DSSP file (Angstrom, degrees, kcal/mol; ACC not computed):
  #  RESIDUE AA STRUCTURE BP1 BP2  ACC     N-H-->O    O-->H-N    N-H-->O    O-->H-N    TCO  KAPPA ALPHA  PHI   PSI    X-CA   Y-CA   Z-CA
    1    1 A H              0   0    0      0, 0.0     2,-0.2     0, 0.0     9,-0.1   0.000 360.0 360.0 360.0 113.8    0.0    0.0    0.0
    2    2 A F        -     0   0    0      1,-0.1     8,-0.1     2,-0.1    82,-0.0  -0.563 360.0-138.2 -83.7 152.9    1.6    3.2   -1.2
    3    3 A I  S    S+     0   0    0     -2,-0.2     2,-1.8    80,-0.1    16,-0.3   0.742  80.3  94.9 -81.1 -24.1    0.8    6.4    0.7
    4    4 A D      > +     0   0    0      1,-0.2     5,-1.2    79,-0.2     6,-0.5  -0.490  44.8 161.8 -75.8  85.3    0.5    8.5   -2.4
    5    5 A C  T > 5 +     0   0    0     -2,-1.8     3,-1.2     1,-0.2    -1,-0.2   0.824  64.5  59.8 -77.8 -33.3   -3.3    8.3   -2.9
    6    6 A Q  T 3 5S+     0   0    0      1,-0.3    -1,-0.2    -3,-0.2    -2,-0.1   0.778 105.6  49.0 -71.8 -24.5   -3.8   11.3   -5.2
    7    7 A N  T 3 5S-     0   0    0     -3,-0.2    -1,-0.3    76,-0.0    -2,-0.2   0.407 106.1-129.4 -92.3   3.2   -1.6    9.9   -7.9
    8    8 A M  T X 5 +     0   0    0     -3,-1.2     3,-1.0     1,-0.1    -3,-0.2   0.779  61.0 142.0  57.5  30.8   -3.4    6.5   -7.7
    9    9 A S  T 3 < +     0   0    0     -5,-1.2    -4,-0.1     1,-0.2    -1,-0.1   0.679  67.6  57.1 -76.2 -14.8   -0.1    4.7   -7.3
   10   10 A D  T 3  S-     0   0    0     -6,-0.5    -1,-0.2    -8,-0.1     3,-0.1   0.468 103.3-133.5 -92.5  -0.5   -1.7    2.3   -4.8
   11   11 A E    <   +     0   0    0     -3,-1.0     2,-0.3     1,-0.2    -2,-0.1   0.831  59.1 132.7  54.2  39.2   -4.3    1.3   -7.4
   12   12 A S        -     0   0    0     -7,-0.1    -1,-0.2     1,-0.1    -2,-0.1  -0.776  63.3-126.9-114.7 163.8   -7.2    1.6   -4.9
   13   13 A K  S    S+     0   0    0     -2,-0.3     2,-0.3     1,-0.2    -1,-0.1   0.888  89.3  10.8 -76.5 -41.0  -10.5    3.4   -5.3
   14   14 A D        -     0   0    0     -3,-0.0     2,-0.6    -6,-0.0    -1,-0.2  -0.934  67.3-128.8-138.6 160.8  -10.2    5.5   -2.2
   15   15 A C        -     0   0    0     -2,-0.3   -12,-0.0     1,-0.1   -10,-0.0  -0.947  12.2-165.2-113.7 119.9   -7.7    6.5    0.4
   16   16 A S  S    S+     0   0    0     -2,-0.6     2,-0.3     2,-0.0    -1,-0.1   0.777  72.3  50.4 -77.6 -25.1   -8.7    6.0    4.0
   17   17 A S  S    S-     0   0    0    -14,-0.1     2,-0.7     2,-0.0   -12,-0.1  -0.861  70.8-141.0-117.5 149.2   -5.9    8.1    5.5
   18   18 A N        +     0   0    0     -2,-0.3     3,-0.2     1,-0.1     4,-0.2  -0.921  24.6 168.1-110.2 109.9   -4.7   11.5    4.7
   19   19 A Y     >  +     0   0    0     -2,-0.7     4,-2.1   -16,-0.3     5,-0.2   0.316  49.2 100.7-102.7   6.5   -0.9   11.7    4.9
   20   20 A I  H  > S+     0   0    0      1,-0.2     4,-2.3     2,-0.2     5,-0.2   0.898  81.7  52.6 -61.3 -41.0   -0.5   15.1    3.3
   21   21 A I  H  > S+     0   0    0     -3,-0.2     4,-2.7     1,-0.2    -1,-0.2   0.893 107.6  52.0 -63.0 -39.3    0.0   16.9    6.6
   22   22 A I  H  > S+     0   0    0      1,-0.2     4,-2.8     2,-0.2     5,-0.2   0.918 110.2  48.5 -63.4 -42.9    2.7   14.4    7.6
   23   23 A F  H  X S+     0   0    0     -4,-2.1     4,-2.5     2,-0.2    -2,-0.2   0.898 112.3  49.0 -63.8 -39.6    4.6   15.0    4.4
   24   24 A I  H  X S+     0   0    0     -4,-2.3     4,-2.6     2,-0.2     5,-0.2   0.930 113.1  46.5 -65.2 -45.1    4.3   18.8    4.9
   25   25 A V  H  X S+     0   0    0     -4,-2.7     4,-2.8     2,-0.2     5,-0.2   0.935 115.0  46.3 -63.6 -46.6    5.5   18.6    8.5
   26   26 A F  H  X S+     0   0    0     -4,-2.8     4,-2.7     1,-0.2     5,-0.2   0.900 113.3  50.4 -62.2 -40.0    8.5   16.3    7.5
   27   27 A G  H  X S+     0   0    0     -4,-2.5     4,-2.3    -5,-0.2    -2,-0.2   0.922 113.7  43.5 -64.6 -44.5    9.3   18.5    4.6
   28   28 A I  H  X S+     0   0    0     -4,-2.6     4,-2.5     2,-0.2    -2,-0.2   0.928 115.5  48.3 -67.2 -44.9    9.3   21.7    6.7
   29   29 A L  H  X S+     0   0    0     -4,-2.8     4,-2.2    -5,-0.2    -2,-0.2   0.916 113.3  47.8 -62.1 -43.2   11.3   20.0    9.6
   30   30 A T  H  X S+     0   0    0     -4,-2.7     4,-2.2    -5,-0.2    -1,-0.2   0.912 111.1  51.3 -64.1 -42.2   13.8   18.6    7.2
   31   31 A G  H  X S+     0   0    0     -4,-2.3     4,-2.3    -5,-0.2    -2,-0.2   0.901 109.9  49.5 -61.4 -40.9   14.2   22.0    5.5
   32   32 A L  H  X S+     0   0    0     -4,-2.5     4,-2.5     2,-0.2    -1,-0.2   0.893 110.5  49.9 -65.3 -39.5   14.8   23.7    8.8
   33   33 A L  H  X S+     0   0    0     -4,-2.2     4,-2.1     2,-0.2    -2,-0.2   0.869 110.3  50.5 -66.8 -35.8   17.4   21.1    9.7
   34   34 A I  H  X S+     0   0    0     -4,-2.2     4,-2.2     2,-0.2    -2,-0.2   0.919 111.2  48.2 -66.5 -43.1   19.1   21.7    6.4
   35   35 A V  H  X S+     0   0    0     -4,-2.3     4,-2.2     2,-0.2    -2,-0.2   0.909 111.2  51.0 -63.2 -41.6   19.1   25.4    6.9
   36   36 A F  H  X S+     0   0    0     -4,-2.5     4,-2.1     1,-0.2    -1,-0.2   0.898 109.8  50.1 -61.6 -40.8   20.5   25.0   10.5
   37   37 A S  H  X S+     0   0    0     -4,-2.1     4,-2.1     2,-0.2    -1,-0.2   0.883 108.9  52.0 -65.6 -37.9   23.3   22.7    9.1
   38   38 A L  H  X S+     0   0    0     -4,-2.2     4,-2.2     2,-0.2    -2,-0.2   0.891 108.8  50.7 -64.4 -38.9   24.1   25.4    6.5
   39   39 A L  H  X S+     0   0    0     -4,-2.2     4,-2.4     1,-0.2    -2,-0.2   0.890 109.2  51.2 -64.6 -38.6   24.4   28.0    9.2
   40   40 A L  H  X S+     0   0    0     -4,-2.1     4,-2.8     2,-0.2    -2,-0.2   0.869 107.3  53.2 -66.2 -35.4   26.7   25.6   11.1
   41   41 A I  H  X S+     0   0    0     -4,-2.1     4,-2.7     2,-0.2    -2,-0.2   0.930 110.1  47.7 -63.0 -44.0   28.9   25.2    8.0
   42   42 A A  H  X S+     0   0    0     -4,-2.2     4,-2.6     2,-0.2     5,-0.2   0.913 112.0  50.4 -61.8 -42.1   29.1   29.0    7.8
   43   43 A F  H  X S+     0   0    0     -4,-2.4     4,-2.6     2,-0.2     5,-0.5   0.932 113.1  44.7 -60.8 -47.4   30.0   29.2   11.5
   44   44 A V  H  X>S+     0   0    0     -4,-2.8     4,-1.9     1,-0.2     5,-1.2   0.896 114.3  49.8 -66.0 -39.9   32.7   26.5   11.2
   45   45 A A  I  X>S+     0   0    0     -4,-2.7     5,-2.2     3,-0.2     4,-0.5   0.918 117.2  40.0 -65.5 -42.7   34.1   28.1    8.1
   46   46 A I  I  <>S+     0   0    0     -4,-2.6     5,-2.7    -5,-0.2     6,-0.3   0.973 128.0  28.6 -71.5 -54.3   34.2   31.6    9.6
   47   47 A F  I  <5S+     0   0    0     -4,-2.6     6,-3.0    -5,-0.2    -3,-0.2   0.762 130.3  36.3 -83.8 -24.9   35.4   30.8   13.1
   48   48 A G  I  <5S+     0   0    0     -4,-1.9    -3,-0.2    -5,-0.5    -2,-0.1   0.895 129.5  23.2 -93.1 -47.4   37.4   27.7   12.3
   49   49 A L  I  <<S+     0   0    0     -5,-1.2    -3,-0.2    -4,-0.5    -4,-0.1   0.919 131.6  31.4 -88.5 -47.2   39.0   28.2    9.0
   50   50 A L  I   <S+     0   0    0     -5,-2.2    -3,-0.2    -6,-0.2    -4,-0.2   0.958 131.6  27.7 -80.0 -52.0   39.2   32.0    8.6
   51   51 A L  S   <S-     0   0    0     -5,-2.7    -4,-0.2    -6,-0.2    -3,-0.1   0.698  94.3-139.6 -86.8 -19.1   39.6   33.3   12.1
   52   52 A G        -     0   0    0     -6,-0.3    -4,-0.2     1,-0.2    -3,-0.1   0.880  20.4-167.1  67.3  42.0   41.3   30.2   13.4
   53   53 A Y     >  -     0   0    0     -6,-3.0     4,-2.4     1,-0.1     5,-0.2  -0.401  21.9-131.4 -61.2 136.4   39.7   29.9   16.8
   54   54 A R  H  > S+     0   0    0      1,-0.2     4,-2.2     2,-0.2     5,-0.2   0.879 101.9  53.9 -61.3 -42.3   41.7   27.4   18.8
   55   55 A R  H  > S+     0   0    0      1,-0.2     4,-0.9     2,-0.2    -1,-0.2   0.903 113.5  42.6 -62.5 -41.4   38.8   25.3   20.0
   56   56 A L  H  4 S+     0   0    0      2,-0.2    -1,-0.2     1,-0.2    -2,-0.2   0.847 110.9  55.7 -74.7 -33.0   37.5   24.8   16.5
   57   57 A N  H >< S+     0   0    0     -4,-2.4     3,-1.1     1,-0.2    -2,-0.2   0.872 105.5  52.6 -65.5 -35.2   41.0   24.1   15.1
   58   58 A Q  H 3< S+     0   0    0     -4,-2.2    -1,-0.2     1,-0.2    -2,-0.2   0.803 106.7  53.3 -68.6 -27.9   41.4   21.4   17.6
   59   59 A A  T 3< S-     0   0    0     -4,-0.9    -1,-0.2    -5,-0.2    -2,-0.2   0.401 117.2-116.1 -87.0   3.3   38.1   19.8   16.4
   60   60 A S    X>  -     0   0    0     -3,-1.1     4,-1.9    -4,-0.2     3,-0.6   0.981  20.7-150.1  60.9  87.8   39.4   19.8   12.8
   61   61 A P  H 3> S+     0   0    0      0, 0.0     4,-2.3     0, 0.0     5,-0.2   0.793  92.6  62.1 -59.5 -29.0   37.1   22.2   10.9
   62   62 A V  H 3> S+     0   0    0      1,-0.2     4,-1.9     2,-0.2     5,-0.1   0.934 108.5  41.4 -62.5 -44.5   37.6   20.3    7.7
   63   63 A F  H <> S+     0   0    0     -3,-0.6     4,-2.4     2,-0.2    -1,-0.2   0.802 110.3  57.5 -76.3 -27.6   36.1   17.2    9.2
   64   64 A L  H  X S+     0   0    0     -4,-1.9     4,-2.3     2,-0.2    -1,-0.2   0.914 109.0  46.7 -63.3 -40.6   33.3   19.2   10.9
   65   65 A I  H  X S+     0   0    0     -4,-2.3     4,-2.7     2,-0.2     5,-0.2   0.885 110.3  52.7 -68.4 -37.9   32.4   20.5    7.5
   66   66 A V  H  X S+     0   0    0     -4,-1.9     4,-2.2     2,-0.2    -2,-0.2   0.922 111.0  47.3 -61.4 -43.3   32.5   16.9    6.0
   67   67 A I  H  X S+     0   0    0     -4,-2.4     4,-2.0     2,-0.2    -2,-0.2   0.904 112.7  48.9 -64.8 -41.3   30.2   15.8    8.8
   68   68 A L  H  X S+     0   0    0     -4,-2.3     4,-2.1     2,-0.2    -2,-0.2   0.893 110.9  49.3 -67.8 -39.3   27.8   18.7    8.2
   69   69 A I  H  X S+     0   0    0     -4,-2.7     4,-2.3     2,-0.2    -1,-0.2   0.897 110.2  52.0 -64.9 -38.9   27.7   18.1    4.5
   70   70 A S  H  X S+     0   0    0     -4,-2.2     4,-2.4    -5,-0.2    -2,-0.2   0.883 108.0  52.2 -63.2 -37.4   26.9   14.5    5.1
   71   71 A M  H  X S+     0   0    0     -4,-2.0     4,-2.9     2,-0.2    -2,-0.2   0.917 108.4  50.6 -63.7 -42.3   24.1   15.5    7.4
   72   72 A I  H  X S+     0   0    0     -4,-2.1     4,-2.4     2,-0.2    -2,-0.2   0.917 111.5  47.4 -63.2 -43.2   22.7   17.8    4.7
   73   73 A V  H  X S+     0   0    0     -4,-2.3     4,-0.8     2,-0.2    -1,-0.2   0.905 113.1  49.6 -64.5 -40.0   22.8   14.9    2.2
   74   74 A G  H >< S+     0   0    0     -4,-2.4     3,-0.6     1,-0.2     4,-0.3   0.910 111.4  48.1 -64.9 -42.0   21.2   12.6    4.7
   75   75 A Y  H >< S+     0   0    0     -4,-2.9     3,-1.6     1,-0.2     4,-0.4   0.896 107.1  56.6 -64.1 -38.7   18.4   15.1    5.5
   76   76 A S  H >< S+     0   0    0     -4,-2.4     3,-1.0     1,-0.3     4,-0.4   0.711  89.6  75.1 -68.3 -17.0   17.8   15.6    1.8
   77   77 A S  G X< S+     0   0    0     -4,-0.8     3,-0.8    -3,-0.6     4,-0.3   0.736  82.0  70.3 -66.0 -19.5   17.2   11.8    1.4
   78   78 A V  G X  S+     0   0    0     -3,-1.6     3,-1.6    -4,-0.3    -1,-0.2   0.874  90.6  59.6 -62.3 -36.0   13.8   12.4    3.1
   79   79 A Y  G X  S+     0   0    0     -3,-1.0     3,-1.2    -4,-0.4    -1,-0.2   0.700  89.9  70.2 -69.5 -18.3   12.6   14.2   -0.1
   80   80 A A  G <  S+     0   0    0     -3,-0.8    -1,-0.3    -4,-0.4    13,-0.2   0.674  93.0  59.4 -70.1 -15.5   13.2   11.1   -2.2
   81   81 A W  G <  S+     0   0    0     -3,-1.6    -1,-0.2    -4,-0.3    -2,-0.2   0.542  87.3  97.4 -88.3  -7.4   10.2    9.5   -0.4
   82   82 A F  S <  S+     0   0    0     -3,-1.2     7,-0.0    -4,-0.2   -78,-0.0  -0.502  75.4   6.7 -84.1 150.2    7.8   12.2   -1.6
   83   83 A G  S    S-     0   0    0     -2,-0.2   -79,-0.2     2,-0.1   -80,-0.1  -0.185 107.5 -15.5  82.8-170.6    5.5   11.8   -4.5
   84   84 A K  S    S-     0   0    0      1,-0.1     5,-0.1   -81,-0.1     2,-0.1  -0.466  78.9-100.7 -71.0 135.5    4.7    8.9   -6.8
   85   85 A P        +     0   0    0      0, 0.0    -1,-0.1     0, 0.0    -4,-0.1  -0.346  49.2 174.8 -58.9 131.4    7.2    6.0   -6.6
   86   86 A H     >  -     0   0    0      1,-0.1     4,-3.0    -2,-0.1     5,-0.3  -0.977  42.0-117.2-137.3 147.1    9.6    6.2   -9.5
   87   87 A P  H  > S+     0   0    0      0, 0.0     4,-1.7     0, 0.0     5,-0.1   0.856 115.8  50.0 -56.3 -35.2   12.7    4.0  -10.2
   88   88 A V  H  > S+     0   0    0      2,-0.2     4,-1.9     1,-0.2     5,-0.1   0.944 113.2  44.6 -68.7 -46.4   15.0    7.0  -10.0
   89   89 A A  H  > S+     0   0    0      1,-0.2     4,-1.4     2,-0.2    -1,-0.2   0.905 114.4  49.5 -64.3 -40.4   13.6    8.2   -6.6
   90   90 A C  H  < S+     0   0    0     -4,-3.0    -1,-0.2     1,-0.2    -2,-0.2   0.828 110.7  51.1 -68.7 -29.6   13.6    4.6   -5.3
   91   91 A G  H  X S+     0   0    0     -4,-1.7     4,-0.9    -5,-0.3    -1,-0.2   0.825 108.5  51.7 -73.4 -32.1   17.2    4.3   -6.4
   92   92 A F  H  X S+     0   0    0     -4,-1.9     4,-3.0     1,-0.2     5,-0.4   0.796  93.2  75.7 -73.8 -28.3   18.2    7.5   -4.7
   93   93 A Q  H  X S+     0   0    0     -4,-1.4     4,-1.6     1,-0.2     5,-0.3   0.926 102.7  33.6 -54.8 -55.4   16.7    6.5   -1.3
   94   94 A P  H  > S+     0   0    0      0, 0.0     4,-2.5     0, 0.0     5,-0.3   0.865 119.4  52.6 -71.7 -31.6   19.4    4.1   -0.2
   95   95 A W  H  X S+     0   0    0     -4,-0.9     4,-2.3     2,-0.2     5,-0.4   0.936 110.3  45.5 -69.4 -45.6   22.3    5.9   -1.9
   96   96 A L  H  X S+     0   0    0     -4,-3.0     4,-1.4     1,-0.2    -1,-0.2   0.950 122.9  35.0 -63.2 -48.8   21.6    9.3   -0.3
   97   97 A L  H  X S+     0   0    0     -4,-1.6     4,-2.3    -5,-0.4     5,-0.2   0.918 119.2  49.9 -72.9 -43.4   21.0    8.0    3.2
   98   98 A G  H  X S+     0   0    0     -4,-2.5     4,-2.4    -5,-0.3    -3,-0.2   0.923 113.1  44.4 -64.2 -46.3   23.6    5.2    3.0
   99   99 A L  H  X S+     0   0    0     -4,-2.3     4,-2.6    -5,-0.3    -1,-0.2   0.881 113.8  50.3 -67.3 -37.1   26.5    7.3    1.7
  100  100 A S  H  X S+     0   0    0     -4,-1.4     4,-2.2    -5,-0.4    -2,-0.2   0.916 112.9  45.4 -69.5 -40.5   25.8   10.1    4.1
  101  101 A V  H  X S+     0   0    0     -4,-2.3     4,-2.5     2,-0.2     5,-0.2   0.922 114.2  49.5 -66.3 -42.5   25.7    7.8    7.1
  102  102 A N  H  X S+     0   0    0     -4,-2.4     4,-2.6    -5,-0.2     5,-0.2   0.914 110.7  50.4 -61.7 -42.4   28.8    6.1    6.0
  103  103 A S  H  X S+     0   0    0     -4,-2.6     4,-2.3     2,-0.2    -1,-0.2   0.905 111.5  47.7 -63.2 -42.6   30.6    9.4    5.4
  104  104 A M  H  X S+     0   0    0     -4,-2.2     4,-2.2     2,-0.2    -2,-0.2   0.933 114.0  46.2 -64.2 -45.4   29.7   10.6    8.9
  105  105 A V  H  X S+     0   0    0     -4,-2.5     4,-2.3     1,-0.2    -2,-0.2   0.909 113.8  48.4 -65.4 -42.1   30.8    7.4   10.6
  106  106 A V  H  X S+     0   0    0     -4,-2.6     4,-2.6    -5,-0.2    -1,-0.2   0.900 110.4  51.8 -65.9 -40.1   34.0    7.3    8.6
  107  107 A A  H  X S+     0   0    0     -4,-2.3     4,-2.0    -5,-0.2    -2,-0.2   0.911 111.8  46.6 -62.9 -41.4   34.8   10.9    9.5
  108  108 A L  H  X S+     0   0    0     -4,-2.2     4,-1.9     2,-0.2    -2,-0.2   0.884 112.4  50.3 -67.7 -37.6   34.2   10.3   13.2
  109  109 A C  H  X S+     0   0    0     -4,-2.3     4,-2.3     2,-0.2    -2,-0.2   0.904 109.6  50.8 -65.8 -40.3   36.4    7.1   13.0
  110  110 A V  H  X S+     0   0    0     -4,-2.6     4,-1.9     1,-0.2    -2,-0.2   0.894 109.2  50.8 -65.4 -38.9   39.2    9.1   11.3
  111  111 A K  H  X S+     0   0    0     -4,-2.0     4,-1.9     1,-0.2    -1,-0.2   0.884 110.3  50.1 -64.4 -36.8   39.0   11.7   14.0
  112  112 A N  H  X S+     0   0    0     -4,-1.9     4,-2.6     2,-0.2    -2,-0.2   0.862 106.5  54.9 -67.9 -35.3   39.3    9.0   16.6
  113  113 A I  H  X S+     0   0    0     -4,-2.3     4,-2.6     2,-0.2    -2,-0.2   0.891 106.2  52.7 -63.9 -38.6   42.3    7.5   14.8
  114  114 A R  H  X S+     0   0    0     -4,-1.9     4,-2.1     2,-0.2    -2,-0.2   0.936 110.7  46.4 -60.1 -46.4   43.9   10.9   15.1
  115  115 A I  H  X S+     0   0    0     -4,-1.9     4,-2.4     1,-0.2    -2,-0.2   0.906 112.2  51.1 -63.4 -41.6   43.3   11.0   18.8
  116  116 A W  H  X S+     0   0    0     -4,-2.6     4,-0.9     1,-0.2    -1,-0.2   0.914 110.8  48.2 -62.2 -43.3   44.6    7.4   19.2
  117  117 A R  H  X S+     0   0    0     -4,-2.6     4,-0.7     1,-0.2    -1,-0.2   0.864 111.9  50.0 -66.9 -35.0   47.8    8.2   17.3
  118  118 A I  H  < S+     0   0    0     -4,-2.1     3,-0.5     1,-0.2    -2,-0.2   0.928 116.5  39.9 -68.6 -43.5   48.4   11.3   19.4
  119  119 A F  H  < S+     0   0    0     -4,-2.4    -1,-0.2     1,-0.2    -2,-0.2   0.483  95.6  81.2 -87.1  -2.4   47.9    9.5   22.7
  120  120 A K  H  < S+     0   0    0     -4,-0.9    -1,-0.2     1,-0.3    -2,-0.2   0.888 107.1  28.9 -66.8 -37.8   49.8    6.4   21.6
  121  121 A Y  S >< S+     0   0    0     -4,-0.7     3,-1.3    -3,-0.5    -1,-0.3  -0.803  76.2 178.9-120.3  86.9   53.0    8.2   22.4
  122  122 A P  T 3  S+     0   0    0      0, 0.0    -1,-0.1     0, 0.0    -2,-0.1   0.767  78.5  49.1 -65.5 -26.9   52.1   10.7   25.1
  123  123 A M  T 3  S+     0   0    0     -4,-0.1     2,-0.4     2,-0.1    -4,-0.1   0.535  97.6  82.6 -89.6  -5.5   55.6   12.2   25.6
  124  124 A K  S <  S-     0   0    0     -3,-1.3     2,-0.7    -6,-0.2    -3,-0.1  -0.831  78.8-129.6-103.7 133.9   56.1   12.8   21.9
  125  125 A K        -     0   0    0     -2,-0.4     2,-0.4     2,-0.0    -2,-0.1  -0.729  35.7-177.9 -82.8 117.4   54.8   15.9   20.1
  126  126 A L        -     0   0    0     -2,-0.7     2,-0.5    -8,-0.1    -8,-0.0  -0.954  16.4-164.6-124.2 132.4   53.0   14.6   17.1
  127  127 A R        -     0   0    0     -2,-0.4     2,-0.5    -9,-0.0    -2,-0.0  -0.971   3.2-170.2-118.7 125.5   51.2   16.5   14.4
  128  128 A I        -     0   0    0     -2,-0.5     2,-0.1     4,-0.0    -2,-0.0  -0.963  19.5-137.9-115.4 121.4   48.8   14.8   12.1
  129  129 A S     >  -     0   0    0     -2,-0.5     4,-1.7     1,-0.1     5,-0.1  -0.323  16.3-122.3 -80.2 159.8   47.7   16.9    9.1
  130  130 A D  H  > S+     0   0    0      1,-0.2     4,-2.6     2,-0.2     5,-0.2   0.781 112.2  62.2 -67.7 -26.8   44.2   17.1    7.8
  131  131 A V  H  > S+     0   0    0      2,-0.2     4,-2.2     1,-0.2    -1,-0.2   0.921 103.2  48.7 -65.7 -43.2   45.5   16.0    4.4
  132  132 A E  H  > S+     0   0    0      1,-0.2     4,-2.1     2,-0.2    -2,-0.2   0.932 114.7  45.3 -58.5 -46.1   46.6   12.6    5.9
  133  133 A L  H  X S+     0   0    0     -4,-1.7     4,-2.6     1,-0.2    -2,-0.2   0.860 110.0  53.7 -69.5 -34.7   43.2   12.2    7.5
  134  134 A M  H  X S+     0   0    0     -4,-2.6     4,-2.5     2,-0.2    -1,-0.2   0.886 108.3  50.8 -67.1 -36.5   41.4   13.2    4.4
  135  135 A A  H  X S+     0   0    0     -4,-2.2     4,-2.4     2,-0.2    -2,-0.2   0.920 111.4  47.8 -63.8 -42.9   43.3   10.5    2.5
  136  136 A L  H  X S+     0   0    0     -4,-2.1     4,-2.3     2,-0.2    -2,-0.2   0.891 110.4  52.6 -64.0 -39.0   42.4    8.0    5.1
  137  137 A W  H  X S+     0   0    0     -4,-2.6     4,-1.6     2,-0.2    -2,-0.2   0.919 110.1  48.1 -61.5 -43.8   38.8    9.1    4.9
  138  138 A L  H  X S+     0   0    0     -4,-2.5     4,-1.2     1,-0.2    -2,-0.2   0.904 110.6  51.2 -64.1 -40.7   38.8    8.6    1.1
  139  139 A I  H  < S+     0   0    0     -4,-2.4     3,-0.3     1,-0.2    -1,-0.2   0.908 112.8  45.4 -62.8 -41.3   40.4    5.2    1.5
  140  140 A L  H  < S+     0   0    0     -4,-2.3    -1,-0.2     1,-0.2    -2,-0.2   0.738 110.2  55.1 -75.7 -21.6   37.7    4.1    4.0
  141  141 A M  H  < S+     0   0    0     -4,-1.6    -1,-0.2    -5,-0.2    -2,-0.2   0.719  91.5  75.4 -80.8 -21.0   34.9    5.6    1.9
  142  142 A V     <        0   0    0     -4,-1.2    -1,-0.2    -3,-0.3    -2,-0.2   0.913 360.0 360.0 -62.3 -47.3   35.8    3.6   -1.3
  143  143 A P              0   0    0      0, 0.0    -1,-0.3     0, 0.0    -2,-0.1   0.586 360.0 360.0 -66.1 360.0   34.5    0.2   -0.2
């Protein structure tokens, strides 16, 4: 049973439930979360990359932006569920959500690997660049 009753994709005579309000609420909530994520990207770019605040530099602004972009792609996957089912929309559903979740988890794991490498030798001053971590992120994203 498909939810899209007005397009007759469920091939029924009548639709007993009205889900339009749910789609509107999910769409508005998702849009607000995407706008909030965009504001956070601007915040991280300004205060982390341009002004170089120490707290944001320690949190690796590049990976914060990767995580926020992954969140935006994950939020946008909600819109693939709207409307009449189509092979393209149905194909996008797992890819949008799956890749964004994988990207977020890999970015967090790479940040944890950085912390592990730093604390592996506590008496040694070790600097791990974002380029190294971005290469590791790309390697882990390939499979």
